[in-house]
C-alpha positions as CSV (number, residue, x, y, z in Angstrom):
1,M,7.8,-57.6,14.4
2,T,10.8,-55.5,13.4
3,G,14.1,-55.8,15.3
4,G,12.4,-57.4,18.3
5,K,9.8,-54.6,18.5
6,V,6.1,-54.9,17.9
7,K,4.4,-52.1,16.1
8,T,1.1,-51.1,17.6
9,T,-1.5,-48.9,16.0
10,V,-3.7,-46.7,18.1
11,P,-7.3,-46.7,16.8
12,K,-8.6,-43.3,15.8
13,K,-11.3,-42.0,18.0
14,K,-14.6,-41.2,16.3
15,A,-15.8,-37.7,16.5
16,T,-18.5,-37.1,18.9
17,S,-21.8,-35.5,18.0
18,R,-20.7,-32.3,19.8
19,Q,-17.5,-32.1,17.8
20,K,-19.4,-32.6,14.6
21,K,-21.7,-29.8,15.5
22,D,-18.8,-27.6,16.3
23,W,-17.2,-28.3,13.0
24,F,-20.4,-27.6,11.2
25,A,-20.8,-24.3,13.0
26,A,-17.2,-23.4,12.2
27,Y,-17.7,-24.1,8.4
28,V,-20.9,-22.1,8.5
29,F,-19.1,-19.1,10.0
30,I,-16.2,-19.2,7.6
31,A,-18.3,-19.9,4.5
32,P,-19.3,-16.3,3.7
33,V,-15.6,-15.2,3.8
34,T,-14.5,-18.2,1.8
35,I,-17.2,-17.7,-0.8
36,G,-16.4,-14.0,-1.0
37,L,-12.7,-14.7,-1.6
38,L,-13.5,-17.3,-4.3
39,V,-16.0,-15.1,-6.1
40,F,-14.4,-11.6,-5.8
41,Y,-10.7,-12.4,-5.6
42,I,-9.5,-15.9,-6.6
43,W,-11.8,-16.4,-9.6
44,P,-11.3,-12.9,-11.0
45,F,-7.5,-13.4,-10.7
46,I,-7.6,-16.7,-12.6
47,Q,-9.8,-15.1,-15.2
48,N,-7.4,-12.1,-15.5
49,V,-4.5,-14.5,-16.0
50,W,-6.4,-16.2,-18.8
51,F,-7.3,-12.8,-20.4
52,S,-3.7,-11.8,-20.5
53,F,-3.1,-14.6,-23.0
54,N,-6.0,-13.6,-25.2
55,D,-7.2,-10.7,-27.3
56,V,-10.4,-9.6,-25.6
57,N,-12.6,-7.1,-27.2
58,K,-15.3,-4.8,-25.6
59,F,-17.9,-7.6,-25.8
60,N,-15.6,-10.0,-23.9
61,V,-15.1,-12.2,-27.0
62,S,-11.6,-13.6,-26.6
63,T,-9.1,-15.0,-29.1
64,F,-6.1,-16.8,-27.8
65,V,-2.8,-15.1,-28.8
66,G,-0.3,-16.7,-26.4
67,L,2.5,-14.4,-25.3
68,Q,1.7,-11.6,-27.8
69,N,0.3,-9.3,-25.2
70,Y,3.4,-9.6,-23.0
71,I,5.7,-9.1,-26.0
72,E,3.9,-5.9,-26.9
73,M,3.9,-4.8,-23.3
74,F,7.6,-5.1,-22.9
75,Q,8.2,-3.2,-26.2
76,D,5.7,-0.5,-25.3
77,K,7.6,2.7,-24.2
78,E,4.4,4.0,-22.5
79,V,4.5,1.0,-20.1
80,W,8.0,1.7,-19.0
81,R,7.4,5.5,-18.7
82,T,4.4,4.9,-16.4
83,F,6.4,2.3,-14.5
84,G,9.1,4.9,-14.0
85,N,6.5,7.4,-12.6
86,T,5.2,4.7,-10.3
87,L,8.6,3.7,-9.1
88,K,9.5,7.4,-8.4
89,Y,6.3,7.7,-6.4
90,V,7.1,4.6,-4.3
91,I,10.8,5.5,-3.8
92,I,10.0,8.9,-2.4
93,T,6.7,8.4,-0.5
94,V,7.5,5.2,1.3
95,P,10.7,6.3,3.2
96,V,9.4,9.8,3.7
97,G,6.0,8.5,4.9
98,L,7.7,5.9,7.2
99,F,10.0,8.6,8.7
100,L,7.1,11.0,9.4
101,S,4.9,8.2,10.8
102,I,7.6,7.1,13.2
103,C,8.3,10.7,14.4
104,I,4.6,11.5,14.9
105,A,4.0,8.2,16.6
106,A,6.9,8.9,19.0
107,L,5.4,12.3,19.8
108,M,1.9,10.8,20.4
109,N,3.5,8.2,22.6
110,S,5.0,10.8,24.9
111,K,3.3,12.5,27.8
112,I,1.8,15.7,26.3
113,K,-1.6,17.2,26.8
114,G,-4.3,16.6,24.2
115,T,-2.8,13.5,22.7
116,S,-6.2,12.0,21.9
117,I,-7.2,15.1,19.9
118,Y,-3.9,15.1,18.0
119,R,-4.3,11.4,17.2
120,T,-7.8,12.0,15.8
121,L,-6.7,14.9,13.7
122,Y,-3.8,12.9,12.2
123,F,-6.0,9.9,11.6
124,L,-8.9,11.7,9.9
125,P,-7.3,12.1,6.5
126,S,-6.9,8.3,6.2
127,V,-10.6,7.7,6.7
128,T,-11.7,10.5,4.4
129,M,-12.9,9.6,0.9
130,A,-10.1,9.9,-1.7
131,A,-12.4,11.8,-4.0
132,A,-13.1,14.5,-1.4
133,V,-9.4,14.8,-0.5
134,S,-8.4,15.1,-4.1
135,M,-11.0,17.8,-4.9
136,V,-9.9,19.9,-1.8
137,W,-6.2,19.6,-2.7
138,K,-6.9,20.3,-6.4
139,W,-8.5,23.6,-5.2
140,I,-5.5,24.3,-3.0
141,Y,-3.1,23.8,-5.9
142,N,-5.3,25.8,-8.4
143,E,-3.2,28.2,-10.4
144,K,-5.6,31.2,-10.3
145,M,-7.8,30.8,-7.2
146,G,-5.8,28.3,-5.1
147,I,-4.9,29.1,-1.4
148,L,-1.3,28.2,-2.0
149,N,-0.8,30.7,-4.9
150,S,-2.8,33.3,-3.1
151,A,-0.5,33.0,-0.1
152,I,2.6,33.2,-2.4
153,R,1.2,36.3,-4.1
154,A,0.4,37.9,-0.8
155,L,4.1,37.5,0.2
156,G,5.2,39.2,-3.1
157,G,5.8,36.1,-5.1
158,E,4.3,34.7,-8.3
159,G,1.8,31.9,-8.6
160,H,2.7,28.6,-10.2
161,G,0.7,25.9,-12.1
162,W,1.5,23.2,-9.6
163,L,-0.6,20.5,-11.3
164,T,0.0,21.6,-14.8
165,D,3.7,21.8,-14.7
166,P,5.2,18.3,-15.5
167,K,8.1,19.1,-13.2
168,T,6.0,19.7,-10.1
169,A,2.7,17.8,-10.6
170,L,3.9,14.4,-9.4
171,Y,5.6,15.8,-6.3
172,C,2.4,17.7,-5.5
173,I,0.4,14.5,-5.7
174,M,3.0,12.8,-3.5
175,I,2.3,15.4,-0.8
176,V,-1.4,14.5,-1.0
177,G,-0.6,10.8,-0.8
178,L,1.6,11.3,2.3
179,W,-1.1,13.5,3.9
180,M,-3.6,10.6,3.5
181,T,-1.4,7.7,4.7
182,V,0.8,9.1,7.4
183,G,-2.0,9.1,10.0
184,Y,-3.0,5.5,9.4
185,N,0.6,4.3,9.6
186,M,1.1,6.4,12.7
187,I,-1.7,4.5,14.5
188,I,-0.1,1.2,13.7
189,L,3.3,2.3,14.8
190,L,1.9,3.9,18.0
191,A,0.2,0.6,18.9
192,G,3.6,-1.1,18.4
193,M,5.3,1.4,20.6
194,Q,2.8,1.0,23.4
195,G,3.4,-2.7,23.3
196,I,7.0,-2.3,24.3
197,S,7.6,-3.0,28.0
198,K,8.5,0.0,30.1
199,S,11.0,-2.1,32.0
200,Y,13.4,-1.8,29.1
201,Y,13.4,2.0,29.4
202,E,13.7,1.9,33.1
203,A,16.7,-0.3,32.9
204,A,18.2,1.9,30.2
205,A,17.6,5.1,32.3
206,I,19.4,3.5,35.3
207,D,22.4,2.8,33.0
208,G,22.4,6.5,32.0
209,A,20.8,6.2,28.6
210,G,19.1,9.4,27.4
211,P,15.9,9.8,25.4
212,F,17.7,9.6,22.0
213,A,19.7,6.5,23.0
214,Q,16.6,4.8,24.3
215,F,14.8,5.6,21.1
216,F,17.4,4.2,18.8
217,K,18.6,1.3,21.0
218,I,15.2,0.2,22.3
219,T,12.3,1.6,20.5
220,I,13.5,1.1,16.9
221,P,14.8,-2.5,17.4
222,M,11.6,-3.5,19.3
223,L,9.4,-1.8,16.8
224,S,11.1,-3.3,13.7
225,P,8.4,-6.0,13.1
226,T,5.8,-3.2,13.0
227,I,8.0,-1.0,10.8
228,F,8.5,-4.0,8.4
229,F,4.7,-4.5,8.2
230,V,4.1,-0.8,7.5
231,M,6.9,-0.8,4.9
232,I,5.4,-3.7,3.0
233,T,1.9,-2.3,3.0
234,S,3.1,1.1,1.9
235,I,5.1,-0.3,-1.0
236,I,2.1,-2.3,-2.2
237,S,-0.3,0.7,-1.9
238,G,2.3,2.9,-3.6
239,F,2.4,0.6,-6.7
240,Q,-1.4,0.6,-6.7
241,V,-1.8,4.4,-6.5
242,F,-4.7,5.5,-8.8
243,D,-7.6,7.4,-7.4
244,V,-5.8,10.5,-6.2
245,I,-4.0,11.0,-9.6
246,Y,-7.1,10.2,-11.5
247,M,-9.1,12.8,-9.7
248,M,-6.5,15.5,-9.7
249,V,-4.9,15.3,-13.2
250,G,-7.2,15.1,-16.2
251,K,-6.4,13.7,-19.6
252,T,-6.1,17.2,-21.1
253,N,-3.6,18.3,-18.5
254,P,-0.1,19.0,-19.9
255,A,1.4,17.0,-16.9
256,Y,-0.7,13.9,-17.6
257,E,2.1,11.8,-19.0
258,S,4.5,12.7,-16.2
259,T,2.0,11.7,-13.6
260,Q,0.4,8.6,-15.2
261,T,1.1,5.4,-13.2
262,V,0.9,1.8,-14.3
263,V,-2.5,1.3,-12.8
264,M,-3.8,4.3,-14.6
265,L,-2.4,2.9,-17.9
266,F,-4.2,-0.4,-17.1
267,Y,-7.5,1.5,-16.5
268,R,-7.1,3.4,-19.8
269,K,-6.3,0.3,-21.9
270,A,-9.2,-1.7,-20.3
271,F,-12.0,0.8,-20.1
272,D,-11.2,3.7,-22.4
273,Y,-9.8,1.7,-25.4
274,G,-11.3,-1.7,-24.7
275,Y,-8.0,-3.6,-24.9
276,K,-8.8,-5.9,-22.0
277,G,-6.3,-8.7,-22.8
278,Y,-3.5,-6.2,-23.0
279,A,-4.7,-4.5,-19.8
280,A,-4.8,-7.9,-18.1
281,A,-1.1,-8.4,-19.1
282,I,-0.2,-5.1,-17.5
283,S,-2.0,-6.0,-14.3
284,I,-0.2,-9.3,-14.1
285,F,3.1,-7.4,-14.6
286,I,2.2,-5.1,-11.7
287,F,1.3,-8.2,-9.6
288,A,4.7,-9.9,-10.5
289,I,6.7,-6.8,-9.6
290,I,4.9,-6.4,-6.2
291,M,5.3,-10.1,-5.4
292,L,9.0,-10.0,-6.3
293,I,9.7,-7.0,-4.1
294,T,7.7,-8.5,-1.3
295,V,9.7,-11.8,-1.5
296,F,13.0,-9.8,-1.4
297,Q,11.7,-8.0,1.7
298,L,10.8,-11.2,3.4
299,I,14.3,-12.6,2.7
300,G,16.0,-9.4,3.8
301,Q,14.0,-8.8,7.0
302,K,15.9,-11.6,8.7
303,K,18.9,-9.3,9.0
304,W,17.2,-6.3,10.6
305,V,13.8,-7.3,12.0
306,N,13.9,-8.3,15.7
307,Y,11.2,-10.7,16.8
308,D,12.5,-11.4,20.2
């Protein structure tokens, strides 16, 4: 008794046999995914963190070196140069891609003929293999036989080594990256637009708001959660860009250094040179940068993302 009140405890009910069977079935269904995450994601990540503090040779024999890999990484000019290339790729492709995706999604959401055909055409590049896309665009950019230079020469101009010129190679790759991702982001944004109630637009039309006012006062604020999701995923994929550049720019290319990203440097150090411990430190550095940017975005989204 405390203060004239008697505390009573409610006995816990024992689970019925039906509930136990439901729990067992639930664990069986989630077991494959859980095991897959542990084996292919969580354990490799833990192992990678451990490798970053070791000198690991080609035969996976490791020697603990502490923070030596990280000290060398932060002193390596090549790491910062590749990080600069990656950052440039992200800064340009993310806002441009987001703008194009919103514009195309708005057009696909309007009442025009053949929208299903256009949606399919815009979405196809995102489901096409990166290797195939890279080879096609590499042929388009070819200095001697490429379609782009052939068109320029037909108009009286001179051809250009688009993928061999350090000044233009990275920007050409950005175009390919945008071509591959805009369609996918467009589908996500289109789904968000179609989830906005038409009553908002009807009320705005009664008040005299035109299409542009409705777009910026209703569509964009109501679409802000979807825009936020697309922005986060685009930044993450931008920092992880690898396959397109790897396929389009070879090691003997004069523009290789100006297009090499951090993930490409990680690949070279790990598989070409066998410096797995140093490569693991680079991958942890990429992970830390992405996580830090994502945390800042999650904090800043409270000011502009509308969840009402």
